[in-house]
N, CA, C and O of each residue as an XYZ file, in Angstrom:
668
protein
N       0.825     -1.188      0.000
C       0.000      0.000      0.000
C       0.871      1.254      0.000
O       0.642      2.177     -0.783
N       1.871      1.283      0.881
C       2.676      2.491      1.015
C       3.351      2.870     -0.292
O       3.386      4.049     -0.645
N       3.886      1.900     -1.016
C       4.608      2.222     -2.248
C       3.672      2.875     -3.277
O       4.085      3.777     -4.005
N       2.417      2.418     -3.335
C       1.447      3.030     -4.265
C       1.150      4.472     -3.873
O       1.066      5.355     -4.727
N       0.995      4.697     -2.582
C       0.703      6.050     -2.101
C       1.912      6.958     -2.330
O       1.775      8.062     -2.858
N       3.085      6.492     -1.935
C       4.310      7.290     -2.070
C       4.581      7.630     -3.532
O       5.070      8.718     -3.837
N       4.269      6.710     -4.431
C       4.495      6.961     -5.857
C       3.621      8.123     -6.347
O       4.069      8.936     -7.156
N       2.386      8.201     -5.862
C       1.488      9.284     -6.282
C       1.903     10.633     -5.703
O       1.516     11.679     -6.226
N       2.698     10.615     -4.613
C       3.116     11.848     -3.949
C       4.612     12.108     -4.089
O       5.156     12.969     -3.398
N       5.273     11.383     -4.964
C       6.743     11.413     -5.047
C       7.330     12.802     -5.282
O       8.467     13.059     -4.887
N       6.589     13.694     -5.909
C       7.095     15.045     -6.173
C       6.865     16.009     -5.013
O       7.197     17.191     -5.108
N       6.298     15.503     -3.920
C       5.936     16.351     -2.780
C       6.409     15.728     -1.465
O       5.603     15.125     -0.757
N       7.687     15.855     -1.122
C       8.205     15.218      0.096
C       7.507     15.676      1.377
O       7.361     14.880      2.304
N       7.077     16.926      1.454
C       6.379     17.395      2.654
C       5.019     16.707      2.780
O       4.580     16.390      3.886
N       4.362     16.480      1.659
C       3.069     15.788      1.691
C       3.261     14.328      2.105
O       2.406     13.757      2.783
N       4.364     13.735      1.705
C       4.649     12.356      2.114
C       4.782     12.283      3.637
O       4.336     11.312      4.248
N       5.387     13.293      4.251
C       5.488     13.324      5.721
C       4.103     13.317      6.359
O       3.866     12.613      7.341
N       3.200     14.098      5.800
C       1.839     14.189      6.329
C       1.144     12.836      6.191
O       0.539     12.346      7.145
N       1.229     12.241      5.020
C       0.550     10.970      4.765
C       1.136      9.853      5.620
O       0.397      9.012      6.130
N       2.445      9.838      5.779
C       3.083      8.809      6.616
C       2.533      8.880      8.048
O       2.225      7.855      8.656
N       2.418     10.093      8.570
C       1.890     10.289      9.920
C       0.420      9.860      9.994
O      -0.005      9.243     10.970
N      -0.336     10.187      8.969
C      -1.749      9.799      8.940
C      -1.901      8.283      8.978
O      -2.739      7.760      9.713
N      -1.107      7.587      8.202
C      -1.201      6.124      8.175
C      -0.736      5.535      9.504
O      -1.372      4.630     10.044
N       0.362      6.045     10.021
C       0.909      5.510     11.273
C      -0.094      5.600     12.420
O      -0.161      4.698     13.255
N      -0.877      6.683     12.469
C      -1.805      6.884     13.573
C      -3.267      6.628     13.210
O      -4.157      6.860     14.028
N      -3.518      6.156     12.001
C      -4.889      5.847     11.613
C      -5.759      7.075     11.427
O      -6.961      7.039     11.688
N      -5.143      8.172     10.971
C      -5.907      9.402     10.727
C      -6.552      9.319      9.352
O      -5.868      9.144      8.343
N      -7.849      9.445      9.323
C      -8.569      9.393      8.063
C      -9.022     10.773      7.629
O      -8.661     11.787      8.225
N      -9.819     10.782      6.580
C     -10.392     12.030      6.070
C     -11.900     11.830      5.983
O     -12.374     10.839      5.427
N     -12.646     12.778      6.538
C     -14.102     12.716      6.435
C     -14.516     13.121      5.025
O     -13.710     13.665      4.269
N     -15.752     12.861      4.677
C     -16.251     13.201      3.343
C     -16.185     14.702      3.072
O     -16.097     15.123      1.918
N     -16.227     15.512      4.138
C     -16.158     16.961      3.932
C     -14.726     17.500      4.043
O     -14.524     18.710      4.148
N     -13.726     16.593      4.018
C     -12.338     17.030      3.937
C     -11.648     17.343      5.246
O     -10.603     17.993      5.245
N     -12.197     16.901      6.358
C     -11.560     17.122      7.663
C     -10.691     15.905      7.996
O     -11.041     14.772      7.663
N      -9.555     16.152      8.657
C      -8.733     15.051      9.153
C      -9.372     14.577     10.449
O      -9.683     15.381     11.329
N      -9.566     13.257     10.563
C     -10.287     12.716     11.713
C      -9.607     11.471     12.278
O      -8.928     10.724     11.574
N      -9.820     11.284     13.580
C      -9.510     10.028     14.262
C     -10.859      9.552     14.757
O     -11.372     10.059     15.755
N     -11.438      8.581     14.069
C     -12.811      8.205     14.381
C     -13.685      9.424     14.185
O     -13.662     10.026     13.111
N     -14.471      9.813     15.208
C     -15.341     10.985     15.077
C     -14.679     12.299     15.502
O     -15.312     13.353     15.454
N     -13.416     12.243     15.915
C     -12.732     13.431     16.431
C     -11.974     14.129     15.310
O     -11.144     13.519     14.636
N     -12.268     15.420     15.115
C     -11.568     16.202     14.091
C     -10.211     16.659     14.610
O     -10.069     17.034     15.774
N      -9.213     16.620     13.726
C      -7.862     17.065     14.044
C      -7.598     18.328     13.230
O      -7.785     18.336     12.013
N      -7.167     19.386     13.894
C      -6.888     20.647     13.204
C      -5.692     20.479     12.269
O      -4.722     19.797     12.599
N      -5.777     21.111     11.102
C      -4.662     21.071     10.146
C      -3.368     21.525     10.809
O      -2.310     20.944     10.566
N      -3.445     22.559     11.644
C      -2.239     23.082     12.287
C      -1.623     22.066     13.251
O      -0.400     22.009     13.383
N      -2.440     21.274     13.917
C      -1.917     20.245     14.830
C      -1.194     19.156     14.049
O      -0.113     18.716     14.440
N      -1.789     18.728     12.957
C      -1.158     17.710     12.117
C       0.120     18.264     11.489
O       1.122     17.556     11.387
N       0.086     19.501     11.078
C       1.263     20.137     10.475
C       2.425     20.172     11.471
O       3.558     19.842     11.121
N       2.140     20.570     12.705
C       3.188     20.607     13.739
C       3.789     19.217     13.949
O       5.009     19.067     14.015
N       2.940     18.216     14.053
C       3.412     16.844     14.279
C       4.247     16.337     13.112
O       5.204     15.590     13.315
N       3.897     16.733     11.894
C       4.626     16.285     10.693
C       5.826     17.163     10.379
O       6.661     16.794      9.554
N       5.924     18.331     11.032
C       7.028     19.247     10.763
C       6.899     19.972      9.440
O       7.888     20.217      8.750
N       5.642     20.319      9.089
C       5.379     21.033      7.833
C       4.459     22.222      8.117
O       3.932     22.365      9.221
N       4.280     23.057      7.118
C       3.359     24.188      7.206
C       1.921     23.673      7.113
O       1.657     22.677      6.440
N       0.999     24.354      7.788
C      -0.399     23.899      7.774
C      -1.002     23.881      6.369
O      -1.905     23.095      6.084
N      -0.496     24.753      5.499
C      -1.008     24.765      4.120
C      -0.668     23.470      3.394
O      -1.411     23.025      2.519
N       0.460     22.869      3.763
C       0.846     21.581      3.162
C      -0.180     20.511      3.529
O      -0.516     19.659      2.708
N      -0.674     20.559      4.763
C      -1.695     19.594      5.183
C      -2.932     19.748      4.311
O      -3.465     18.756      3.814
N      -3.394     20.976      4.120
C      -4.595     21.215      3.314
C      -4.382     20.768      1.876
O      -5.275     20.159      1.287
N      -3.201     21.061      1.284
C      -2.890     20.637     -0.085
C      -2.843     19.110     -0.183
O      -3.280     18.527     -1.175
N      -2.314     18.480      0.849
C      -2.248     17.014      0.874
C      -3.651     16.428      0.881
O      -3.944     15.504      0.123
N      -4.515     16.960      1.730
C      -5.892     16.469      1.822
C      -6.600     16.645      0.478
O      -7.313     15.747      0.029
N      -6.405     17.792     -0.160
C      -7.042     18.037     -1.459
C      -6.542     17.036     -2.500
O      -7.324     16.526     -3.302
N      -5.236     16.756     -2.484
C      -4.692     15.788     -3.437
C      -5.243     14.389     -3.164
O      -5.596     13.667     -4.097
N      -5.316     14.008     -1.896
C      -5.834     12.679     -1.549
C      -7.292     12.534     -1.964
O      -7.690     11.493     -2.486
N      -8.083     13.568     -1.737
C      -9.499     13.504     -2.101
C      -9.709     13.586     -3.608
O     -10.729     13.121     -4.117
N      -8.753     14.174     -4.327
C      -8.866     14.310     -5.781
C      -8.504     13.055     -6.562
O      -8.795     12.964     -7.754
N      -7.882     12.102     -5.916
C      -7.500     10.847     -6.564
C      -8.462      9.757     -6.079
O      -8.540      9.509     -4.876
N      -9.197      9.101     -6.989
C     -10.219      8.131     -6.563
C      -9.679      7.013     -5.657
O     -10.326      6.645     -4.676
N      -8.512      6.481     -5.979
C      -7.949      5.403     -5.162
C      -7.551      5.922     -3.784
O      -7.896      5.323     -2.766
N      -6.826      7.039     -3.757
C      -6.394      7.596     -2.475
C      -7.593      8.049     -1.650
O      -7.586      7.935     -0.424
N      -8.609      8.557     -2.311
C      -9.828      8.967     -1.602
C     -10.444      7.772     -0.880
O     -10.809      7.879      0.291
N     -10.564      6.631     -1.570
C     -11.144      5.436     -0.950
C     -10.301      4.977      0.241
O     -10.840      4.576      1.273
N      -8.981      5.040      0.091
C      -8.095      4.613      1.182
C      -8.272      5.521      2.392
O      -8.507      5.037      3.499
N      -8.162      6.820      2.195
C      -8.123      7.736      3.339
C      -9.487      8.053      3.932
O      -9.568      8.417      5.105
N     -10.569      7.925      3.154
C     -11.883      8.092      3.773
C     -12.296      6.809      4.493
O     -13.239      6.817      5.284
N     -11.602      5.722      4.226
C     -11.883      4.457      4.914
C     -10.907      4.141      6.030
O     -11.130      3.193      6.783
N      -9.832      4.904      6.162
C      -8.797      4.635      7.165
C      -9.329      4.921      8.568
O      -9.875      5.993      8.833
N      -9.161      3.946      9.461
C      -9.615      4.070     10.842
C      -8.470      3.686     11.773
O      -7.620      2.876     11.402
N      -8.435      4.262     12.988
C      -7.403      3.870     13.947
C      -7.641      2.436     14.413
O      -8.783      1.981     14.486
N      -6.567      1.734     14.725
C      -6.663      0.332     15.136
C      -7.033      0.191     16.605
O      -7.332     -0.917     17.052
N      -7.024      1.257     17.353
C      -7.368      1.175     18.768
C      -6.166      1.489     19.636
O      -5.100      1.857     19.142
N      -6.353      1.340     20.922
C      -5.309      1.667     21.881
C      -4.146      0.674     21.778
O      -4.356     -0.537     21.706
N      -2.940      1.195     21.771
C      -1.733      0.372     21.750
C      -1.352      0.116     23.211
O      -1.019      1.053     23.937
N      -1.398     -1.125     23.639
C      -1.243     -1.468     25.046
C       0.196     -1.658     25.514
O       0.450     -1.615     26.718
N       1.141     -1.867     24.605
C       2.513     -2.180     25.025
C       3.112     -1.146     25.985
O       3.724     -1.547     26.975
N       2.969      0.158     25.744
C       3.587      1.120     26.668
C       3.003      1.095     28.086
O       3.652      1.546     29.030
N       1.792      0.576     28.237
C       1.163      0.538     29.555
C       0.930     -0.886     30.048
O       0.198     -1.095     31.015
N       1.540     -1.853     29.400
C       1.322     -3.262     29.732
C       1.616     -3.557     31.200
O       0.838     -4.243     31.864
N       2.716     -3.051     31.699
C       3.098     -3.315     33.091
C       2.002     -2.829     34.051
O       1.649     -3.534     34.996
N       1.470     -1.638     33.809
C       0.422     -1.084     34.666
C      -0.850     -1.921     34.611
O      -1.630     -1.939     35.563
N      -1.057     -2.612     33.493
C      -2.246     -3.460     33.331
C      -2.013     -4.889     33.815
O      -2.931     -5.709     33.816
N      -0.782     -5.178     34.224
C      -0.454     -6.529     34.681
C      -0.106     -7.479     33.553
O      -0.141     -8.695     33.738
N       0.228     -6.947     32.393
C       0.577     -7.767     31.236
C       2.081     -7.738     31.007
O       2.803     -6.964     31.635
N       2.535     -8.580     30.113
C       3.939     -8.537     29.694
C       3.976     -8.365     28.180
O       2.974     -8.560     27.493
N       5.142     -8.000     27.679
C       5.293     -7.722     26.252
C       6.463     -8.520     25.706
O       7.504     -8.650     26.351
N       6.275     -9.052     24.508
C       7.353     -9.704     23.767
C       7.447     -9.001     22.417
O       6.455     -8.869     21.700
N       8.655     -8.552     22.082
C       8.906     -7.946     20.778
C       9.776     -8.898     19.977
O      10.810     -9.363     20.457
N       9.356     -9.182     18.768
C      10.088    -10.097     17.893
C      10.534     -9.331     16.657
O       9.723     -8.727     15.955
N      11.822     -9.367     16.406
C      12.369     -8.782     15.174
C      12.725     -9.952     14.259
O      13.432    -10.885     14.639
N      12.208     -9.857     13.048
C      12.410    -10.946     12.097
C      12.443    -10.371     10.689
O      12.155     -9.193     10.476
N      12.796    -11.212      9.741
C      12.735    -10.822      8.339
C      11.276    -10.479      8.036
O      10.414    -11.351      8.142
N      10.975     -9.227      7.660
C       9.576     -8.833      7.462
C       8.878     -9.541      6.305
O       7.650     -9.516      6.217
N       9.638    -10.164      5.427
C       9.002    -10.883      4.321
C       8.779    -12.359      4.653
O       8.188    -13.092      3.861
N       9.251    -12.793      5.825
C       9.105    -14.198      6.213
C       7.652    -14.516      6.537
O       6.925    -13.689      7.088
N       7.253    -15.714      6.188
C       5.891    -16.177      6.417
C       5.853    -17.016      7.695
O       6.763    -17.806      7.944
N       4.816    -16.849      8.495
C       4.581    -17.728      9.635
C       5.153    -17.282     10.965
O       5.073    -18.030     11.939
N       5.727    -16.091     11.041
C       6.305    -15.634     12.307
C       5.206    -15.524     13.368
O       5.344    -16.087     14.454
N       4.139    -14.822     13.075
C       3.045    -14.653     14.028
C       2.409    -16.002     14.368
O       2.147    -16.280     15.539
N       2.163    -16.827     13.378
C       1.531    -18.128     13.616
C       2.388    -18.997     14.532
O       1.876    -19.611     15.468
N       3.682    -19.046     14.264
C       4.570    -19.860     15.091
C       4.680    -19.306     16.503
O       4.677    -20.068     17.471
N       4.777    -17.986     16.629
C       4.856    -17.369     17.956
C       3.569    -17.628     18.736
O       3.619    -17.954     19.922
N       2.429    -17.487     18.085
C       1.148    -17.716     18.753
C       1.033    -19.159     19.238
O       0.486    -19.411     20.312
N       1.536    -20.086     18.468
C       1.499    -21.514     18.865
C       2.353    -21.738     20.103
O       1.915    -22.411     21.036
N       3.558    -21.189     20.130
C       4.449    -21.338     21.284
C       3.800    -20.743     22.536
O       3.843    -21.343     23.610
N       3.207    -19.575     22.392
C       2.562    -18.896     23.518
C       1.332    -19.682     23.978
O       1.114    -19.850     25.178
N       0.536    -20.158     23.033
C      -0.656    -20.947     23.370
C      -0.277    -22.248     24.070
O      -0.978    -22.688     24.981
N       0.823    -22.861     23.653
C       1.276    -24.107     24.288
C       1.608    -23.904     25.763
O       1.583    -24.859     26.540
N       1.917    -22.670     26.156
C       2.168    -22.364     27.570
C       0.894    -21.927     28.284
O       0.922    -21.592     29.468
N      -0.225    -21.933     27.558
C      -1.499    -21.562     28.168
C      -1.631    -20.079     28.438
O      -2.356    -19.671     29.345
N      -0.933    -19.269     27.655
C      -0.961    -17.813     27.835
C      -1.801    -17.190     26.732
O      -1.696    -17.557     25.561
N      -2.635    -16.242     27.131
C      -3.483    -15.534     26.169
C      -2.751    -14.316     25.616
O      -2.082    -13.591     26.353
N      -2.887    -14.105     24.323
C      -2.354    -12.902     23.683
C      -3.459    -11.846     23.736
O      -4.534    -12.034     23.167
N      -3.185    -10.742     24.420
C      -4.174     -9.675     24.545
C      -4.155     -8.752     23.329
O      -5.182     -8.182     22.961
N      -2.985     -8.605     22.709
C      -2.874     -7.738     21.537
C      -1.658     -8.164     20.720
O      -0.630     -8.551     21.276
N      -1.784     -8.091     19.415
C      -0.670     -8.346     18.497
C      -0.614     -7.201     17.501
O      -1.608     -6.882     16.848
N       0.564     -6.582     17.389
C       0.748     -5.468     16.459
C       1.991     -5.772     15.625
O       3.083     -5.956     16.165
N       1.816     -5.821     14.323
C       2.940     -6.025     13.412
C       3.202     -4.701     12.695
O       2.363     -4.223     11.932
N       4.359     -4.122     12.944
C       4.699     -2.857     12.297
C       4.935     -3.086     10.811
O       5.524     -4.090     10.410
N       4.476     -2.159     10.014
C       4.598     -2.253      8.559
C       6.040     -1.976      8.143
O       6.576     -0.913      8.456
N       6.679     -2.922      7.440
C       8.075     -2.713      7.032
C       8.273     -1.548      6.069
O       9.395     -1.066      5.917
N       7.210     -1.087      5.416
C       7.348      0.063      4.532
C       7.336      1.375      5.308
O       7.759      2.408      4.789
N       6.853      1.341      6.551
C       6.799      2.548      7.373
C       7.849      2.571      8.471
O       8.255      3.642      8.922
N       8.290      1.400      8.904
C       9.260      1.297      9.984
C      10.525      0.625      9.464
O      10.456     -0.481      8.927
N      11.687      1.278      9.614
C      12.931      0.697      9.086
C      13.298     -0.624      9.759
O      13.856     -1.506      9.106
N      13.003     -0.779     11.031
C      13.262     -2.014     11.780
C      11.941     -2.509     12.374
O      11.719     -2.375     13.577
N      11.062     -3.079     11.544
C       9.731     -3.456     12.042
C       9.806     -4.586     13.069
O      10.698     -5.434     13.029
N       8.833     -4.568     13.995
C       8.750     -5.594     15.015
C       7.334     -6.151     15.062
O       6.371     -5.503     14.652
N       7.242     -7.352     15.565
C       5.972     -7.933     15.948
C       5.895     -7.747     17.456
O       6.751     -8.247     18.186
N       4.889     -7.043     17.925
C       4.753     -6.734     19.346
C       3.547     -7.500     19.876
O       2.424     -7.324     19.404
N       3.803     -8.354     20.866
C       2.756     -9.173     21.452
C       2.573     -8.793     22.920
O       3.523     -8.840     23.701
N       1.362     -8.421     23.285
C       1.035     -8.128     24.680
C       0.379     -9.387     25.236
O      -0.654     -9.839     24.742
N       1.000     -9.941     26.274
C       0.571    -11.225     26.835
C      -0.040    -11.056     28.209
O       0.317    -10.141     28.952
N      -0.969    -11.949     28.545
C      -1.619    -11.901     29.853
C      -0.651    -12.141     30.995
O      -0.855    -11.650     32.105
N       0.395    -12.892     30.724
C       1.419    -13.162     31.733
C       2.742    -13.408     31.024
O       2.760    -13.656     29.819
N       3.845    -13.345     31.754
C       5.152    -13.520     31.099
C       5.329    -14.917     30.505
O       4.835    -15.911     31.038
N       6.031    -14.956     29.412
C       6.399    -16.219     28.768
C       7.609    -16.782     29.505
O       8.466    -16.027     29.964
N       7.678    -18.092     29.616
C       8.806    -18.721     30.311
C      10.100    -18.535     29.509
O      10.067    -18.208     28.322
N      11.217    -18.746     30.166
C      12.516    -18.697     29.481
C      12.574    -19.701     28.347
O      13.140    -19.423     27.290
N      11.988    -20.872     28.567
C      11.960    -21.891     27.518
C      11.131    -21.410     26.325
O      11.497    -21.635     25.172
N      10.013    -20.747     26.620
C       9.175    -20.209     25.552
C       9.906    -19.152     24.748
O       9.812    -19.114     23.521
N      10.648    -18.280     25.457
C      11.431    -17.252     24.765
C      12.496    -17.897     23.877
O      12.742    -17.435     22.763
N      13.122    -18.957     24.367
C      14.124    -19.682     23.561
C      13.492    -20.278     22.314
O      14.091    -20.262     21.239
N      12.289    -20.800     22.457
C      11.587    -21.374     21.294
C      11.279    -20.286     20.252
O      11.369    -20.520     19.047
N      10.913    -19.087     20.746
C      10.646    -17.985     19.807
C      11.897    -17.673     18.986
O      11.809    -17.414     17.786
N      13.052    -17.699     19.634
C      14.315    -17.415     18.937
C      14.646    -18.457     17.874
O      15.413    -18.188     16.949
N      14.066    -19.644     18.010
C      14.337    -20.727     17.056
C      13.399    -20.707     15.851
O      13.566    -21.499     14.923
N      12.418    -19.810     15.858
C      11.533    -19.697     14.692
C      12.386    -19.218     13.516
O      13.146    -18.260     13.660
N      12.273    -19.873     12.354
C      13.071    -19.444     11.201
C      12.867    -17.962     10.882
O      11.746    -17.455     10.889
N      13.970    -17.291     10.604
C      14.013    -15.876     10.219
C      13.840    -14.893     11.368
O      13.794    -13.685     11.133
N      13.742    -15.379     12.614
C      13.683    -14.482     13.770
C      15.104    -14.062     14.099
O      15.997    -14.901     14.221
N      15.311    -12.747     14.243
C      16.647    -12.209     14.548
C      16.834    -11.953     16.044
O      17.913    -12.186     16.589
N      15.776    -11.473     16.704
C      15.897    -11.216     18.143
C      14.530    -11.226     18.801
O      13.500    -11.035     18.155
N      14.553    -11.455     20.117
C      13.350    -11.456     20.921
C      13.652    -10.660     22.188
O      14.670    -10.887     22.841
N      12.771     -9.737     22.529
C      12.910     -8.936     23.738
C      11.641     -9.080     24.546
O      10.541     -8.969     24.006
N      11.785     -9.328     25.842
C      10.621     -9.442     26.723
C      10.714     -8.397     27.818
O      11.794     -8.151     28.354
N       9.606     -7.788     28.151
C       9.546     -6.850     29.274
C       8.152     -6.803     29.849
O       7.902     -6.068     30.804
């Protein structure tokens, strides 16, 4: 998805910054051209500050996205995925496992889920960072309880896994 979007905006690096931020945080566009997170409107100036661009760039970006039928469908349909629990996992009594692996490898999540399930642990949340948006993407798993040392060792043995971090 990202490569198609970036290709349409290739002549506008500031607009790419805006779009990257929108995708990362699930910011969509309402039918009337407002930047939104669910039902909450986001001011152009707030998005501009976060992206490090002028507010006019945000408005030009929105106009370009709405003017292209494919981009319009993507951004008017884009919704946030919900609360990311990893930063507050400890406060919730959960643990987190981060897996770094070859992003093109197949079966990383499936194999990790099997290892975790074999220990009788529930996965509360799974987030796979998009390799087109993150230079070092990770699979982040929020678990109901910590995985055993043996379980962590098994995760490291999954083909194409480079590292595993638990906290």
